[in-house]
C-alpha positions in Angstrom: 2.4 -27.2 7.4 3.6 -23.6 6.8 7.3 -23.1 6.2 9.1 -22.7 9.5 11.5 -19.8 10.3 14.2 -21.9 12.2 17.7 -21.6 10.9 19.0 -24.5 8.7 20.9 -26.6 11.3 18.3 -26.6 14.1 15.9 -29.2 12.8 18.0 -31.4 10.5 20.0 -34.5 11.5 23.8 -34.2 11.7 25.6 -34.9 8.5 28.8 -36.8 8.0 30.8 -33.7 9.0 30.3 -30.7 11.2 32.1 -27.6 12.4 31.6 -25.6 15.6 33.1 -22.1 15.5 33.1 -20.0 18.7 34.0 -16.3 18.4 35.3 -14.1 21.3 35.4 -10.4 20.5 37.7 -7.9 22.3 35.9 -5.2 24.3 36.2 -2.6 21.7 34.7 -4.8 18.9 31.9 -5.9 21.2 30.6 -2.4 21.2 30.4 -2.3 17.4 27.1 -4.1 17.5 25.8 -2.7 14.2 28.8 -4.1 12.4 28.5 -7.5 14.1 24.8 -7.7 13.3 25.4 -6.9 9.6 28.1 -9.6 9.5 25.7 -12.2 11.0 22.9 -11.2 8.6 25.4 -11.9 5.7 25.8 -15.6 6.6 23.4 -16.9 4.0 25.2 -14.9 1.3 28.5 -16.4 2.5 27.1 -19.9 2.3 26.1 -19.3 -1.4 29.5 -17.8 -2.2 31.4 -20.6 -0.4 29.6 -23.2 -2.5 30.4 -21.4 -5.7 34.1 -21.1 -4.7 34.2 -24.9 -4.0 32.6 -25.7 -7.4 35.0 -23.5 -9.2 37.8 -25.9 -8.2 35.9 -29.1 -9.2 35.3 -30.7 -12.6 31.9 -31.9 -11.6 29.2 -31.2 -8.9 30.0 -33.6 -6.1 28.5 -31.5 -3.3 24.9 -32.7 -3.7 23.6 -29.2 -4.4 23.8 -25.9 -2.4 21.4 -27.4 0.3 24.2 -29.7 1.4 25.9 -26.9 3.3 23.8 -26.0 6.3 24.8 -23.1 8.6 23.3 -21.3 11.6 24.5 -18.4 13.7 23.8 -17.8 17.4 24.5 -15.1 20.0 26.0 -15.8 23.5 23.4 -14.9 26.1 25.7 -12.5 28.0 26.8 -10.8 24.8 23.2 -10.5 23.7 22.0 -9.0 26.9 25.0 -6.7 27.6 25.6 -5.4 24.0 22.9 -6.3 21.4 19.6 -5.7 23.2 21.1 -4.1 26.3 18.4 -5.6 28.5 18.5 -8.3 31.2 15.5 -10.6 31.7 14.8 -13.6 33.9 14.2 -15.9 30.9 17.5 -15.0 29.3 19.6 -17.1 31.8 23.3 -17.0 31.9 25.2 -20.3 31.9 25.7 -21.2 35.6 29.0 -20.7 37.2 28.5 -23.2 40.1 28.1 -26.5 38.2 30.4 -28.5 40.4 29.8 -32.1 41.5 31.4 -35.1 43.0 33.0 -36.2 39.7 33.9 -32.8 38.2 32.6 -29.5 37.0 31.0 -28.0 33.9 32.8 -24.7 33.5 31.3 -21.5 32.0 33.2 -20.2 28.9 31.7 -17.0 27.6 31.4 -16.8 23.8 29.9 -14.0 21.7 29.1 -15.8 18.4 28.6 -19.4 17.5 28.6 -20.7 14.0 27.1 -24.2 13.5 28.0 -25.9 10.2 26.9 -29.2 8.7 27.9 -30.9 5.4 28.7 -34.2 3.8 32.1 -32.8 3.0 34.7 -31.8 5.5 36.3 -29.2 3.1 32.9 -27.4 2.9 32.8 -27.1 6.7 36.3 -25.7 6.8 35.7 -23.3 3.9 32.5 -22.0 5.5 34.2 -21.3 8.9 37.2 -19.8 7.1 35.0 -17.5 5.0 33.2 -16.3 8.1 36.4 -15.5 10.0 37.8 -13.7 7.0 34.6 -11.7 6.6 34.6 -10.6 10.2 38.2 -9.5 10.0 37.5 -7.6 6.8 35.0 -5.6 8.8 37.8 -4.5 11.2 36.5 -6.7 14.1 39.1 -8.1 16.5 38.6 -11.5 18.1 39.9 -14.9 18.9 38.1 -18.1 17.9 37.9 -21.8 18.7 37.2 -24.0 15.7 36.2 -27.6 16.4 35.9 -30.0 13.4 33.4 -32.8 14.1 32.1 -35.9 12.5 29.4 -38.6 12.8 31.0 -41.6 14.4 29.7 -45.1 13.4 26.5 -43.7 11.9 23.9 -46.4 11.5 22.6 -46.0 8.0 20.0 -48.8 8.3 18.0 -47.5 11.3 15.1 -45.2 10.7 16.5 -42.3 12.7 20.0 -42.5 11.2 21.8 -41.8 14.5 25.5 -41.9 15.1 27.4 -43.1 18.2 29.5 -41.5 20.8 33.1 -42.8 21.4 31.6 -44.8 24.3 29.8 -46.7 21.5 26.4 -45.7 22.8 24.0 -44.1 20.3 23.6 -40.4 20.7 20.3 -38.5 20.2 18.0 -41.5 20.6 15.6 -39.5 22.8 15.2 -36.8 20.1 11.6 -35.9 19.0 11.0 -37.9 15.8 10.3 -35.8 12.8 10.3 -32.1 11.9 6.8 -31.3 13.2 7.5 -32.7 16.6 10.8 -30.9 16.8 9.1 -27.6 16.0 6.6 -28.3 18.7 9.4 -28.9 21.2 11.2 -25.7 20.2 8.3 -23.3 19.8 7.1 -20.9 22.4 4.8 -17.9 22.5 7.3 -16.0 24.6 9.8 -15.4 21.8 9.8 -14.8 18.1 8.6 -17.7 15.9 11.5 -19.7 14.6 13.9 -18.7 17.3 15.2 -21.0 20.1 18.0 -21.4 22.6 21.0 -23.7 22.6 23.5 -25.2 24.9 27.0 -26.1 23.8 29.5 -28.2 25.8 32.8 -29.8 24.8 33.4 -33.1 26.6 36.8 -34.9 26.5 36.7 -38.6 27.2 39.9 -38.7 29.3 39.0 -41.9 31.2 37.3 -43.8 28.4 39.6 -46.9 29.0 38.1 -47.1 32.5 34.6 -47.1 31.1 35.4 -49.7 28.4 36.9 -52.0 31.0 33.5 -52.2 32.8 31.1 -55.0 32.1 28.4 -54.4 29.5 25.8 -54.3 32.3 27.7 -51.7 34.2 28.2 -49.5 31.1 24.5 -49.6 30.4 23.7 -48.6 33.9 25.9 -45.5 33.5 24.0 -44.4 30.4 20.5 -45.8 31.3 19.8 -47.7 28.1 21.0 -50.8 26.2 24.2 -50.4 24.2 23.2 -52.3 21.0 19.5 -51.7 20.6 19.6 -48.3 22.4 16.4 -49.0 24.4 15.8 -47.0 27.5 15.5 -49.0 30.7 12.3 -48.7 32.6 14.2 -49.2 35.9 17.6 -47.4 35.8 20.2 -46.2 38.2 19.5 -42.7 39.7 23.1 -41.9 38.8 22.6 -42.8 35.1 22.8 -40.1 32.5 19.2 -40.6 31.4 17.9 -40.4 35.0 19.8 -37.1 35.5 18.7 -35.4 32.3 15.1 -36.6 32.2 12.8 -33.8 33.7 9.1 -33.2 33.7 6.9 -30.1 33.9 6.4 -28.6 37.4 2.7 -28.2 36.6 2.2 -31.6 35.0 4.5 -34.4 36.2 3.4 -36.6 33.3 4.7 -34.1 30.7 8.4 -34.8 29.9 10.4 -31.7 28.8 12.4 -32.4 25.8 15.3 -30.8 23.8 16.7 -31.4 20.3 20.2 -32.8 20.4 22.7 -32.3 17.5 25.9 -33.6 19.0 28.9 -34.9 17.1 32.2 -36.5 17.9 35.6 -34.8 17.5 39.3 -35.3 18.0 42.1 -37.7 17.3 43.7 -40.7 18.9 45.4 -38.5 21.5 42.3 -36.6 22.7 38.7 -37.1 21.6 35.2 -36.7 22.9 31.8 -35.2 22.2 30.8 -31.7 21.1 27.4 -31.5 22.7 24.7 -29.2 21.4 21.0 -29.1 22.4 18.3 -26.8 21.1 15.5 -25.8 23.4 12.4 -23.6 23.6 13.7 -22.1 26.9 16.8 -22.2 29.0 15.2 -23.1 32.3 14.8 -26.8 31.3 18.5 -27.0 30.3 19.5 -25.3 33.5 17.6 -27.9 35.5 19.2 -30.8 33.6 22.7 -29.4 34.2 22.1 -28.9 37.9 20.7 -32.5 38.2 23.9 -33.8 36.5 26.1 -32.4 39.3 23.7 -33.4 42.1 22.0 -30.0 42.7 18.4 -30.6 41.8 16.6 -27.4 42.7 13.1 -28.8 42.2 13.2 -32.3 43.7 15.1 -32.1 47.0 15.0 -35.8 47.7 16.8 -36.4 44.3 19.4 -33.7 44.8 22.5 -35.7 45.8 22.7 -38.0 42.8 25.3 -37.2 40.2 25.7 -38.2 36.5 28.2 -41.0 36.2 29.1 -40.0 32.7 31.4 -37.5 34.5 33.4 -40.5 35.8 34.9 -41.0 32.3 34.4 -37.7 30.6 35.4 -34.1 31.5 33.3 -31.1 30.4 35.8 -28.3 29.5 33.5 -25.6 27.9 29.9 -24.5 28.4 27.8 -21.7 27.0 24.1 -20.7 26.4 23.1 -19.2 23.1 20.2 -17.4 21.5 19.5 -18.8 18.0 17.5 -16.1 16.2 14.9 -16.9 13.5 15.7 -16.4 9.8 13.3 -13.5 9.8 15.3 -11.8 12.6 18.5 -12.3 10.7 17.0 -10.9 7.5 15.8 -7.8 9.3 18.8 -7.4 11.6 16.4 -6.9 14.5 17.3 -9.5 17.1 14.5 -9.9 19.7 13.4 -6.4 18.8 9.6 -6.9 18.7 9.7 -9.4 21.6 11.7 -6.9 23.8 9.4 -4.0 23.0 6.3 -6.0 23.9 7.8 -7.0 27.3 9.2 -3.7 28.4 
């Protein structure tokens, strides 16, 4: 198979540590799109320099090679449409502002840039984020940022797919396509540049986890929709279960399940902890449908509309944003969605 053009973190499994850096420019800096694009196109050079800086402080190479540090950059959809390409399209969907259900909401928090970092070493994740922030400031860009350090919790080293668990102690990412080729098929589309995709990020804080842990094992499994130990999906599950709410099929072929690629990791301390959810997708419509189904607003299947995701009974979503993840070729050229937009205008 020919080498793909997806950015480094899109297809690979989460490592021991991760970092999620969200950047919010002020209005004046948002208009400096050329400077922002040049900064984003310099990420691969920053990765190389960061690894060199780390090794200069070490007596031996313990990082596992430069490939250990994986980094991707993405653009917030609103920022992309309003400033980078200055075009609005029906397929470039903004994160919904009306995701409110019986057990809570999933608020929209606009972000401009998103840096996704993976490494087996926590210091490498920190250094990469710190290097990127310093680089942006050296270009005279003004912004605030939200930096979330994450990690793989109770990672199962003996299972084939090497998944970690959420703090609920249920395995996360079980439904992911298995293998690079299947992931590429899920993320590819002839309506956007090869190697590009979209992403959803949400920060979930498990504020009522003791309530969930006090439930019987059977009741916990009904909330998720799969067994806790073996992580096997139930054929018959509660319509309020998480799997029932986020499982969707094609409108033209009810037998075709529409998948995404999940890359979530746990974060926090004993006072406040949860899941930094990230999912990559070939389009935003399928993610939109999943989110509306979670809050009981299914736009496609009216008879299924009133069911809500019972994950929200123990966890609160506090951030939400859609992103465009350009291909490596787009970053190298600095032309984000350039050919695609010209062909569609």
